[in-house]
C-alpha positions as CSV (number, residue, x, y, z in Angstrom):
1,M,57.6,-11.3,110.1
2,F,56.7,-14.2,112.3
3,C,60.2,-15.0,113.7
4,R,59.8,-11.3,115.0
5,Q,56.8,-11.8,116.6
6,L,57.8,-14.7,118.4
7,L,61.1,-13.8,119.7
8,Q,59.7,-10.0,120.8
9,T,56.4,-12.3,122.9
10,K,57.3,-13.1,126.6
11,P,58.1,-16.5,127.9
12,S,54.8,-18.9,128.4
13,S,54.3,-20.4,131.6
14,L,54.2,-23.6,129.9
15,P,57.6,-25.6,128.6
16,F,57.9,-25.5,124.8
17,V,60.7,-26.8,122.2
18,I,61.5,-25.3,119.3
19,R,64.1,-26.5,117.0
20,F,64.9,-24.5,113.9
21,N,66.3,-26.1,111.0
22,I,67.8,-22.7,109.8
23,E,71.3,-24.6,108.3
24,K,68.7,-24.3,104.8
25,L,67.6,-20.3,105.6
26,F,69.1,-17.1,105.5
27,P,70.7,-16.0,109.0
28,L,68.4,-14.8,111.2
29,T,68.6,-11.8,113.7
30,Y,67.0,-12.1,117.2
31,S,66.8,-9.5,119.5
32,K,69.5,-9.8,122.8
33,R,66.7,-9.6,125.1
34,F,65.2,-12.8,123.8
35,F,68.3,-14.9,124.8
36,H,68.5,-13.6,128.7
37,T,66.1,-16.5,129.5
38,K,67.3,-19.8,130.6
39,Y,68.1,-21.8,127.5
40,R,70.5,-24.3,125.9
41,R,72.1,-23.7,122.5
42,K,74.3,-25.8,120.5
43,K,75.9,-23.0,118.5
44,S,77.0,-19.8,120.0
45,Y,76.0,-16.5,118.0
46,V,78.0,-13.1,118.2
47,V,76.4,-10.1,119.6
48,N,76.6,-6.8,117.6
49,H,77.3,-4.2,120.3
50,T,76.4,-1.4,117.9
51,N,72.7,-2.2,117.4
52,N,72.3,-4.5,120.1
53,E,71.4,-7.6,118.4
54,A,72.7,-10.6,118.2
55,T,73.4,-12.5,114.9
56,V,72.9,-16.6,114.8
57,K,74.9,-18.2,111.9
58,P,73.2,-20.7,109.7
59,A,73.1,-23.8,112.2
60,I,70.4,-26.1,113.9
61,V,69.8,-24.4,116.7
62,D,68.0,-26.0,120.4
63,M,66.2,-23.8,122.5
64,S,64.5,-25.2,125.9
65,F,63.1,-23.0,128.4
66,N,62.2,-24.1,131.8
67,S,58.4,-23.0,133.2
68,F,57.8,-20.6,135.8
69,V,54.7,-18.9,137.2
70,S,53.0,-16.8,134.5
71,N,49.7,-14.7,134.9
72,E,49.2,-14.9,131.1
73,S,45.6,-15.4,130.2
74,E,44.5,-18.1,128.2
75,S,43.8,-16.6,125.2
76,E,47.1,-14.9,125.1
77,R,48.7,-18.5,125.9
78,A,46.5,-19.5,122.6
79,S,47.8,-17.0,120.5
80,H,50.9,-17.7,121.5
81,F,50.6,-21.2,120.0
82,E,48.9,-20.1,116.7
83,T,52.0,-17.9,116.3
84,I,54.5,-21.0,116.5
85,S,52.0,-22.8,114.4
86,E,51.9,-20.4,112.0
87,L,56.0,-20.1,112.1
88,N,56.4,-24.3,111.9
89,K,53.9,-24.0,108.4
90,K,56.3,-21.0,107.2
91,I,59.6,-22.7,107.6
92,S,58.2,-25.7,106.6
93,E,57.1,-24.3,103.4
94,L,60.4,-22.3,102.6
95,T,62.6,-25.6,103.3
96,R,60.2,-27.6,100.4
97,D,61.0,-24.4,98.2
98,L,64.6,-24.5,98.8
99,N,64.9,-28.2,98.8
100,V,63.2,-28.2,95.0
101,V,65.7,-25.2,94.2
102,R,68.3,-27.4,95.3
103,Q,67.1,-30.2,93.0
104,E,67.2,-27.7,90.1
105,I,70.4,-26.9,90.9
106,D,71.8,-30.3,91.0
107,S,69.7,-30.9,87.7
108,D,71.0,-27.8,86.1
109,S,74.5,-28.8,86.5
110,E,74.1,-32.2,85.6
111,K,72.7,-31.0,82.5
112,I,76.0,-28.3,82.0
113,G,78.4,-31.1,82.5
114,N,76.9,-33.9,80.0
115,Q,76.8,-30.7,77.6
116,E,80.5,-30.2,78.5
117,I,81.1,-33.9,77.3
118,A,79.0,-33.9,74.5
119,K,80.5,-31.1,73.4
120,K,84.0,-32.4,73.8
121,N,82.7,-35.4,71.9
122,Y,81.7,-33.3,69.3
123,L,84.5,-31.5,68.5
124,T,87.1,-34.6,69.0
125,G,85.4,-37.8,68.8
126,T,86.1,-40.4,66.5
127,P,84.9,-41.7,63.2
128,D,83.1,-45.7,62.9
129,K,82.9,-47.1,59.5
130,S,80.5,-49.8,61.1
131,I,77.4,-47.4,61.4
132,K,75.5,-46.7,58.6
133,V,74.9,-43.4,57.0
134,S,72.0,-42.0,58.3
135,S,68.8,-40.8,56.0
136,V,68.7,-37.3,57.9
137,H,70.2,-34.5,56.3
138,C,72.0,-31.7,58.5
139,G,70.7,-28.7,59.1
140,G,73.3,-26.1,58.1
141,C,74.0,-28.0,55.0
142,G,72.0,-30.3,53.8
143,A,74.9,-33.3,53.8
144,L,73.4,-36.5,55.0
145,L,74.4,-37.1,58.6
146,H,76.9,-40.1,59.3
147,C,79.9,-40.6,61.4
148,Q,82.0,-43.0,58.6
149,D,84.8,-40.2,57.4
150,V,85.9,-37.1,59.0
151,M,86.6,-36.0,55.2
152,V,82.9,-36.6,53.9
153,P,80.1,-33.9,54.3
154,G,77.9,-34.5,56.7
155,Y,80.2,-36.0,59.5
156,M,79.1,-36.2,63.4
157,P,81.6,-38.3,65.9
158,S,80.3,-41.6,66.3
159,E,80.3,-40.6,70.2
160,V,77.7,-38.3,69.7
161,F,75.9,-40.0,66.5
162,K,75.1,-43.1,68.0
163,D,73.7,-41.7,71.0
164,L,71.0,-39.4,68.9
165,S,67.8,-40.9,67.8
166,V,66.5,-39.7,64.5
167,E,64.3,-37.3,66.1
168,E,67.4,-35.7,67.4
169,L,69.5,-36.0,64.6
170,K,66.7,-33.7,62.1
171,E,67.6,-31.0,64.7
172,S,71.6,-31.5,64.9
173,K,74.2,-30.3,62.3
174,C,77.3,-32.0,61.2
175,Q,80.5,-31.1,63.0
176,K,82.0,-29.1,60.2
177,C,78.8,-26.4,60.1
178,H,78.8,-26.7,64.2
179,K,82.5,-25.6,63.9
180,M,81.7,-22.7,61.4
181,Q,78.5,-21.4,63.6
182,H,80.0,-21.4,66.9
183,Q,83.9,-21.5,66.3
184,G,84.0,-19.2,63.5
185,M,86.3,-21.9,61.3
186,M,85.8,-22.4,57.8
187,F,86.2,-25.4,55.6
188,N,86.5,-26.1,52.0
189,I,83.3,-27.8,51.5
190,R,81.7,-27.9,48.4
191,A,78.8,-29.4,46.0
192,S,80.1,-31.2,43.4
193,D,79.2,-30.1,40.1
194,E,77.0,-33.2,39.6
195,K,75.2,-32.5,42.4
196,V,74.5,-28.9,41.1
197,L,73.1,-29.8,37.6
198,E,71.0,-32.1,39.2
199,I,69.5,-29.7,41.0
200,M,69.1,-27.5,38.4
201,R,67.3,-30.2,35.9
202,K,65.2,-31.0,38.9
203,I,64.0,-27.2,38.6
204,C,63.7,-27.3,35.2
205,S,61.4,-30.3,35.0
206,E,59.0,-28.8,37.5
207,R,56.2,-26.1,38.0
208,C,58.3,-23.9,40.1
209,L,59.5,-20.0,40.8
210,V,63.2,-19.3,40.8
211,L,64.3,-16.4,43.2
212,L,67.7,-15.7,41.4
213,V,69.9,-14.0,44.1
214,I,72.4,-11.5,42.6
215,D,75.4,-9.8,44.7
216,L,75.3,-6.1,44.1
217,F,78.8,-5.8,45.1
218,D,79.7,-8.1,41.7
219,I,76.5,-8.4,39.7
220,E,78.5,-9.4,36.4
221,N,80.3,-12.1,38.0
222,S,77.0,-13.1,39.8
223,I,74.9,-14.3,36.7
224,P,76.8,-17.2,35.0
225,D,76.0,-18.5,31.5
226,I,74.6,-21.5,32.8
227,F,71.4,-19.9,34.3
228,S,70.2,-18.5,31.1
229,Q,71.4,-21.5,29.0
230,M,69.3,-24.1,31.8
231,L,66.7,-22.3,32.9
232,T,63.7,-22.5,30.4
233,E,61.8,-19.8,29.1
234,R,58.7,-20.5,30.9
235,T,60.0,-20.7,34.1
236,P,59.1,-17.6,36.1
237,I,61.9,-15.7,37.6
238,Y,62.3,-13.2,40.6
239,V,65.5,-11.2,40.1
240,I,67.0,-10.3,43.8
241,G,69.6,-7.9,44.1
242,N,71.4,-8.3,47.3
243,K,73.5,-6.5,49.7
244,V,72.1,-3.3,48.8
245,D,72.7,-1.8,52.4
246,I,76.5,-1.5,51.3
247,I,76.0,0.4,48.5
248,P,76.9,4.2,49.1
249,Q,74.1,6.7,48.4
250,D,75.3,9.4,46.1
251,Q,72.1,11.2,45.4
252,P,68.1,10.4,47.0
253,D,67.2,8.5,44.2
254,Y,70.5,6.5,44.3
255,L,68.0,2.8,44.3
256,D,66.2,3.9,41.0
257,S,69.7,3.8,39.3
258,V,71.4,0.5,41.1
259,E,68.4,-1.4,39.7
260,E,68.7,0.0,36.5
261,T,72.2,-1.2,36.5
262,L,71.1,-4.9,37.6
263,I,68.3,-5.0,34.9
264,S,71.4,-4.1,32.2
265,A,73.4,-6.6,33.5
266,C,70.5,-9.3,33.5
267,K,69.9,-8.5,29.9
268,R,73.6,-8.6,29.1
269,R,74.0,-11.9,30.7
270,G,70.8,-13.3,28.7
271,L,67.8,-13.5,30.8
272,N,65.7,-10.4,28.7
273,R,64.7,-13.4,26.9
274,H,63.1,-15.4,30.2
275,N,59.9,-14.8,31.8
276,V,61.4,-12.1,34.6
277,K,58.4,-11.5,36.8
278,E,60.1,-8.4,39.4
279,V,63.0,-7.2,40.0
280,S,63.9,-6.4,44.1
281,L,66.7,-5.0,46.1
282,I,67.3,-6.6,49.6
283,S,69.3,-6.7,52.0
284,A,69.4,-9.8,54.0
285,K,71.4,-9.0,56.7
286,T,69.5,-5.8,58.0
287,G,66.2,-7.1,56.8
288,Y,65.8,-4.0,53.9
289,G,63.1,-4.8,51.7
290,V,62.4,-8.4,53.0
291,E,59.4,-8.2,54.2
292,K,58.2,-6.5,50.8
293,L,59.4,-9.2,48.7
294,I,57.7,-11.5,51.4
295,S,54.3,-10.1,50.5
296,S,54.7,-10.3,47.1
297,L,55.5,-13.9,47.1
298,L,52.3,-14.8,49.2
299,L,50.3,-12.2,46.9
300,N,51.5,-13.2,43.3
301,W,52.7,-16.7,43.8
302,G,51.2,-18.2,46.7
303,M,51.1,-21.9,46.3
304,R,51.4,-22.8,42.5
305,G,54.5,-24.7,43.3
306,N,57.8,-25.0,45.3
307,V,60.3,-21.7,45.3
308,Y,64.0,-22.5,44.6
309,M,66.6,-19.6,45.6
310,I,69.7,-20.3,43.3
311,G,72.6,-18.1,43.1
312,T,76.6,-17.9,42.8
313,A,78.2,-18.6,46.2
314,N,78.7,-15.8,48.5
315,S,75.5,-13.9,47.0
316,G,73.9,-14.2,50.3
317,K,71.2,-17.1,49.7
318,S,71.6,-18.9,53.4
319,T,71.7,-15.4,54.9
320,L,68.2,-14.8,52.6
321,Y,67.0,-18.5,53.8
322,N,67.5,-17.8,57.3
323,S,65.1,-14.3,57.0
324,F,62.7,-16.4,55.5
325,L,62.6,-18.9,57.8
326,H,61.8,-17.0,60.6
327,S,59.1,-14.8,59.2
328,D,55.5,-15.2,58.0
329,Y,56.7,-17.1,54.6
330,C,57.7,-20.0,56.8
331,Y,54.7,-22.2,58.2
332,Y,54.1,-20.6,61.6
333,K,54.0,-24.2,63.7
334,V,57.4,-25.2,62.4
335,R,59.5,-21.8,61.9
336,D,60.8,-22.4,65.3
337,V,61.8,-25.8,65.0
338,I,63.6,-26.1,62.0
339,P,67.7,-25.2,62.1
340,K,69.0,-22.7,60.2
341,A,71.5,-22.5,57.6
342,T,75.0,-22.5,58.2
343,V,76.1,-18.7,57.1
344,S,80.2,-18.2,56.2
345,V,82.3,-15.8,54.1
346,W,83.7,-19.0,52.8
347,P,81.9,-19.9,49.5
348,G,79.6,-22.9,49.1
349,T,78.8,-24.0,52.4
350,T,75.6,-25.1,51.1
351,I,76.0,-28.5,49.3
352,N,72.4,-30.1,49.3
353,I,68.6,-28.7,49.3
354,L,67.4,-27.2,52.4
355,K,63.7,-26.4,52.6
356,F,60.7,-25.6,54.8
357,P,57.0,-25.3,54.3
358,I,55.6,-22.1,53.0
359,M,52.6,-20.9,54.2
360,N,49.2,-20.9,52.8
361,S,48.6,-17.6,51.6
362,K,45.1,-18.5,50.9
363,T,43.8,-18.5,54.4
364,N,42.4,-15.2,55.1
365,W,42.3,-15.0,58.5
366,L,46.5,-15.3,58.1
367,M,46.7,-12.6,55.7
368,K,44.8,-10.2,57.8
369,M,46.6,-11.0,61.0
370,R,50.0,-9.9,59.1
371,Q,48.4,-6.8,57.1
372,K,47.6,-5.8,60.6
373,R,51.0,-6.2,62.1
374,L,52.7,-4.6,59.0
375,L,50.9,-1.6,59.4
376,E,51.6,-1.1,63.1
377,T,55.3,-1.7,62.3
378,Q,55.0,0.6,59.4
379,V,53.6,3.6,61.6
380,K,56.0,3.0,64.5
381,E,58.8,3.3,61.6
382,I,57.6,6.4,60.2
383,L,57.6,8.0,63.9
384,R,61.1,6.8,64.4
385,H,62.1,8.5,61.0
386,K,60.3,11.8,61.6
387,K,61.7,11.7,65.2
388,M,65.4,10.9,63.6
389,K,65.2,14.0,61.6
390,E,64.2,16.3,64.6
391,E,67.0,15.7,66.2
392,I,69.6,15.9,63.6
393,K,67.8,19.3,62.6
394,K,68.8,20.3,66.1
395,Q,72.1,19.4,66.0
396,K,72.7,21.0,62.7
397,K,74.6,18.9,60.8
398,L,74.1,15.3,59.3
399,V,75.4,12.8,62.0
400,A,77.7,9.8,60.6
401,S,76.1,6.7,62.1
402,S,75.2,3.4,60.8
403,V,71.8,3.4,62.2
404,I,70.6,6.5,59.6
405,T,73.1,5.8,57.4
406,T,72.6,2.2,56.2
407,L,69.2,0.5,54.8
408,H,67.3,-1.0,57.6
409,G,64.1,-3.1,57.8
410,K,62.6,-5.7,60.4
411,V,61.7,-8.9,59.3
412,E,59.2,-10.3,62.1
413,K,57.0,-13.4,62.8
414,T,53.4,-12.3,63.4
415,D,51.9,-14.5,66.1
416,F,48.9,-17.0,64.6
417,T,49.1,-19.6,67.1
418,N,45.8,-19.5,69.0
419,D,45.3,-20.2,72.9
420,A,44.3,-24.0,72.4
421,E,47.3,-24.6,69.9
422,K,49.4,-22.6,73.2
423,R,48.1,-24.3,75.8
424,A,48.4,-27.9,74.3
425,L,52.0,-27.6,74.5
426,Y,52.1,-26.8,78.5
427,S,50.3,-28.1,81.5
428,G,50.0,-27.0,85.0
429,F,48.3,-23.4,84.3
430,N,44.9,-22.1,83.3
431,L,45.3,-18.3,83.7
432,M,43.8,-16.5,81.4
433,A,46.9,-13.3,81.7
434,Y,50.4,-14.9,80.6
435,E,53.7,-14.1,78.4
436,Y,54.9,-16.6,75.6
437,K,58.2,-17.0,75.5
438,E,60.5,-19.8,73.6
439,D,60.5,-22.7,75.4
440,K,58.4,-21.7,78.5
441,V,55.2,-19.4,79.8
442,R,55.3,-17.0,82.4
443,T,51.3,-16.9,84.4
444,N,50.2,-13.5,85.8
445,D,51.3,-14.6,89.3
446,G,55.1,-15.2,88.1
447,K,55.0,-18.7,87.9
448,E,56.5,-20.4,85.2
449,F,55.8,-23.6,83.0
450,I,57.9,-25.5,80.9
451,M,56.8,-26.5,77.5
452,E,55.9,-30.6,77.8
453,T,56.1,-31.6,74.7
454,P,58.4,-29.5,72.3
455,M,57.4,-29.1,68.6
456,K,58.7,-31.7,66.3
457,Y,59.1,-31.2,62.4
458,D,58.7,-34.3,60.0
459,E,58.5,-33.3,56.2
460,R,56.1,-36.6,55.8
461,D,53.3,-34.5,57.4
462,Y,53.4,-31.7,54.8
463,K,53.1,-33.8,51.9
464,D,50.7,-31.1,50.4
465,S,52.6,-27.9,51.1
466,R,55.1,-26.0,49.2
467,F,58.3,-25.6,49.9
468,L,61.0,-22.9,49.8
469,C,64.4,-24.6,48.7
470,D,67.8,-23.1,49.2
471,T,70.3,-24.7,46.7
472,P,74.3,-25.1,46.9
473,G,75.6,-21.8,45.4
474,L,77.4,-22.2,41.6
475,L,81.1,-21.3,41.7
476,C,81.8,-18.9,39.1
477,D,85.0,-19.3,37.2
478,N,85.3,-15.3,36.9
479,Q,84.9,-14.8,40.8
480,I,88.4,-14.3,42.3
481,H,87.1,-15.2,45.9
482,T,87.3,-19.0,44.9
483,E,91.1,-18.5,44.9
484,L,91.2,-17.0,48.4
485,T,91.9,-18.6,51.6
486,P,89.1,-18.0,54.3
487,E,91.3,-15.1,56.3
488,E,91.6,-13.2,52.8
489,L,88.4,-13.5,52.1
490,K,87.4,-11.6,55.2
491,L,89.2,-8.6,54.5
492,I,87.9,-8.2,50.6
493,I,84.1,-8.6,51.5
494,P,82.4,-5.5,53.0
495,T,80.3,-6.1,56.0
496,R,79.4,-2.6,56.4
497,K,78.4,0.6,53.9
498,I,80.8,1.4,51.4
499,V,82.7,4.6,52.1
500,P,84.9,5.1,48.7
501,H,88.5,5.6,48.4
502,C,89.0,8.6,45.9
503,Y,92.5,9.3,43.7
504,L,93.7,11.3,41.4
505,L,95.3,9.9,38.4
506,K,97.5,11.1,36.1
507,L,99.3,9.8,33.0
508,D,102.2,7.0,33.5
509,H,100.8,6.9,37.0
510,T,99.5,3.5,38.3
511,V,97.2,2.8,41.4
512,F,97.5,-0.5,43.4
513,I,94.0,-1.9,44.8
514,T,95.7,-4.2,47.1
515,G,97.5,-7.1,45.5
516,L,94.7,-8.0,43.9
517,G,94.1,-5.3,41.6
518,R,96.4,-2.6,39.2
519,I,95.2,0.2,36.7
520,D,97.8,2.1,34.5
521,Y,97.0,5.4,33.0
522,V,98.7,4.3,29.8
523,E,97.3,6.7,27.5
524,G,94.9,10.3,27.5
525,N,95.4,13.9,27.6
526,Q,93.6,15.0,30.5
527,D,93.4,14.0,34.6
528,V,90.9,11.2,35.7
529,M,89.5,10.9,39.1
530,L,89.1,7.1,40.4
531,V,86.2,6.3,43.0
532,I,87.3,3.1,44.2
533,F,84.7,0.9,45.8
534,I,86.0,-1.7,47.8
535,N,86.1,-2.8,51.8
536,S,86.8,0.7,53.3
537,K,89.7,-0.5,55.1
538,L,91.7,-2.2,52.5
539,P,94.8,0.1,51.2
540,V,95.4,1.4,48.2
541,Y,98.5,3.3,46.6
542,V,99.1,5.7,44.0
543,M,102.9,6.0,42.2
544,P,104.5,6.5,38.7
545,S,104.2,3.8,36.7
546,H,108.2,2.9,36.5
547,E,108.3,2.1,40.3
548,A,105.1,0.1,40.1
549,E,106.8,-3.1,39.2
550,E,109.4,-3.0,42.0
551,F,106.7,-1.8,44.5
552,Y,104.6,-4.8,43.9
553,C,107.3,-7.4,44.1
554,N,108.4,-6.2,47.4
555,N,105.3,-5.5,49.1
556,I,103.6,-8.5,48.0
557,G,102.3,-11.0,50.2
558,T,102.4,-8.4,53.1
559,D,100.3,-6.2,55.2
560,V,101.6,-3.5,53.1
561,L,99.3,-4.6,50.1
562,G,96.8,-6.4,52.5
563,V,96.1,-9.4,50.3
564,P,96.7,-11.7,49.1
565,L,98.7,-12.8,52.7
566,G,101.2,-16.0,52.9
567,D,104.6,-16.8,51.4
568,E,105.8,-17.7,48.1
569,L,104.2,-21.1,48.4
570,R,101.0,-19.3,48.6
571,L,101.4,-17.1,46.1
572,A,102.1,-19.7,43.7
573,K,98.7,-21.1,44.3
574,L,97.2,-17.6,42.8
575,P,97.2,-16.7,39.0
576,P,99.6,-13.7,38.4
577,L,98.0,-10.8,37.6
578,K,97.0,-10.3,33.9
579,S,95.9,-7.2,31.9
580,E,93.1,-5.9,29.7
581,D,93.2,-2.4,28.2
582,I,90.0,-0.4,28.3
583,R,89.2,2.9,26.2
584,I,86.8,5.6,27.5
585,H,85.5,8.4,25.6
586,L,85.2,11.0,28.0
587,Q,83.9,13.6,25.9
588,D,80.7,11.7,25.8
589,H,80.3,12.3,29.5
590,P,79.6,15.8,31.4
591,Q,82.2,16.8,33.8
592,K,82.3,15.7,37.5
593,L,79.7,12.9,36.7
594,A,81.2,8.9,36.0
595,A,81.8,8.2,33.0
596,L,81.9,4.4,33.1
597,D,82.6,1.9,36.4
598,I,85.3,-1.1,35.8
599,Q,84.5,-4.6,37.7
600,L,87.8,-6.0,39.3
601,S,85.7,-9.3,39.9
602,S,85.3,-9.9,43.8
603,L,87.5,-6.7,44.9
604,G,84.8,-4.4,43.9
605,W,84.4,-1.7,41.1
606,V,86.1,1.2,39.7
607,S,84.1,4.6,38.6
608,V,86.2,7.2,36.1
609,I,85.5,10.7,36.5
610,G,87.4,13.2,33.6
611,M,89.0,16.0,35.5
612,S,88.6,18.2,32.3
613,R,91.5,20.8,31.8
614,G,89.9,23.0,28.2
615,F,87.5,22.5,25.3
616,E,89.3,19.4,23.7
617,I,87.5,17.9,21.1
618,D,88.8,14.5,21.2
619,I,89.1,13.3,25.3
620,D,90.2,9.7,25.1
621,V,91.3,8.1,27.7
622,T,93.3,4.4,27.8
623,L,93.7,2.4,31.3
624,R,95.3,-0.7,31.8
625,V,93.0,-2.7,34.0
626,Y,95.0,-6.0,36.2
627,T,93.4,-8.9,38.5
628,P,94.5,-12.7,39.0
629,G,94.7,-14.5,35.7
630,A,92.6,-11.0,34.1
631,L,89.7,-12.4,36.1
632,G,85.9,-10.7,36.3
633,I,87.3,-7.4,34.5
634,Y,83.9,-5.6,33.0
635,Q,83.0,-2.3,32.2
636,R,79.6,-1.1,32.3
637,P,77.2,2.7,32.5
638,P,78.1,3.9,35.8
639,M,75.8,2.4,38.7
640,L,76.4,5.9,40.9
641,E,76.8,8.5,38.2
642,E,77.0,11.2,41.0
643,A,80.3,9.6,42.3
644,H,82.2,12.9,43.0
645,A,79.7,13.6,46.3
646,F,82.0,11.1,47.8
647,H,85.2,13.4,48.1
648,R,86.4,16.5,49.4
649,K,89.3,18.5,49.1
650,R,93.0,16.8,47.8
651,M,95.2,15.9,51.1
652,G,97.8,18.6,50.4
653,N,99.8,17.6,46.9
654,S,99.2,13.8,47.6
655,F,96.9,12.3,44.8
656,K,94.3,11.1,47.3
657,Y,91.4,13.2,48.5
658,R,89.7,13.3,51.8
659,R,86.7,10.9,52.2
660,N,83.4,12.1,52.5
661,K,81.5,10.3,55.5
662,S,77.9,8.7,55.3
663,K,74.7,10.7,55.7
664,L,71.5,10.9,56.5
665,L,69.7,8.9,53.8
666,L,67.0,10.8,52.0
667,S,64.1,9.7,49.9
668,K,63.0,11.3,46.6
669,G,62.1,14.6,46.9
670,E,63.4,14.8,50.3
671,R,65.2,17.7,52.0
672,L,66.5,18.5,55.7
């Protein structure tokens, strides 16, 4: 605007010299008429004949004008000088701002370069046994940080370790956790049996609450005998069934059936003699049920003692720990400072206790703010669900989308920080309208201020607090995932809701469920249907039993059976398939309803349904079930009794049924 005013003004009668330092500015466009005066320039300009304008490239331009007689008044000349003065001020401001931007870019480039060097050292550095082990635990796995030995948990390269202060170490993770988190790599790092026993003795010796996390995909094997043996009968226990999001829905009340199955399994494993306070179904991954669990912990347990999460490896404890960490259950001043636990499909990544201070539920104003946020979220979810149902009614079909067929829940943080506490972290502004982010604040005029003093966490400052502690996962001998490689684990562990396989099984026929599970129909007088709850992408084959052995020998270790994978050396490390016979009395169960479930260790489970041909009085079926070393084979009452809802018509003359896709989740008594 100032340039246009100046350039369209007639030359003044007084001589003047203007030097534009425009190599730091954007290209300027000048009126061609302006250049018709007598001037001297250092850089040529390009004339745009189409619009009668000339564009000057970024450069240093000197313009000197000869004086000549003018009839302009004193006021007009004064106006010209004011315009020029304002223009010079504007240019100075722009130049100063551009210099600041250039300095910030140079600083950021230097930081990025330093980060790349540090990252390279983090991955390729060398050990140094002369440097002592620190007293700081890794924020991802809990091991003490050091730089002495690559094979010992908690290792960091010496090039990185020696340059970090104690405060910086508290925000760091070891090399293995870094590779798991950022590169998807997996390592066989597990807590020793002595360490696990030491932690269990500590739990038994103090007043505390135990959160027993159980994998709903493998319930029986997620409750080792050591739990009922070591935990005292007076220790209060919350039984938490995790991964409920992967369980498919056979009917609206299916969650009640899942909970009953969980309770029955706990009783069979000896937990009925203990002080079980509550049973909860949650999904640490999708957040379903987590906020309800937090409310129960705050109201019913509060600050009476520490809270310990225990469970087998791969039960989802670390994922649940991270959900708690970034929720209202963690003390609000440190929940953005304490690092997350390392999460991996490889079992046993936590090798020591990870913990954070719990929010004091006796502080009434905190609880009121939390309750207000929960009510607002609940209203939004009700409106969202209502809108979703209306859209589905318009489409006149049930859409098989993971958004509407999977249990979800929001785990959020209530903003408890007041203005005085927020302002103490920043400097340079005093406006009332502003927006806070993770490490900066934006005022209402668009300016941003970086956090001056980052928040730090020192456990010694919270001696009077109570802590939630994540403990190392116990390894159960009956879980076959301890025998698998990381690549094989990724294949068998479901990450989405299961879409079951449905197959017809006749007498003297065999079904292979990958290379880890096999079921032979050895005796019976009617056909049965097998509803197979495994990762939906895993292969299943049905064939006559006399062809089974040859098929297995030709395809084990290949992509045909999927799992396991590898050559003879790899297969030799895996226990051979061994069997256990299971006899089923189908006459005790109505037609088309599941008679029982057969657990195949970490691979999944199979529901057996009778396909009655007549009115036989005695309908007994004997199935021979195989897993590696006969590990983890259990039978139980069916979790999803109406399992027939997961299949459609048979595919021609084959043994396979078409699979029914996931449908909209319905609540009790709810209809579309």
